[in-house]
C-alpha angles and dihedrals in degrees: 000000000000092000093048092052092051092048089050090053091051094050102038101022127239122281091222126082104272121212112224095186128013131188103189097194139014148099124287118218130185107221119204109169097188100037120122088215092067143284099273137012125200108236102172124014093202122020143148119224130195138169113222134189121242129208092264121077115256093009118117138175126227105212120194116186119189117220112221121213119232110289094005094105092057092049091053091050091051092049092051091049092052095052116110112261093026115132 
């Protein structure tokens, strides 16, 4: 059964979003070679990146998912709630 399902996915494709390339852990930098602010800027200290297929041929998605450290998510939510104009 398991083998038949995998062969079916190879022939007909999977209905789920398939990752072509996946980097499970790393840092994400924004590189601007000619910027007066500096050459590179750290965007996420810990992130996972993957390239996924879409339903259209030759169209792909670059997905960057930030990994939160323990307790960091709650601190960000508190900061956003305390900003002026937040409801």
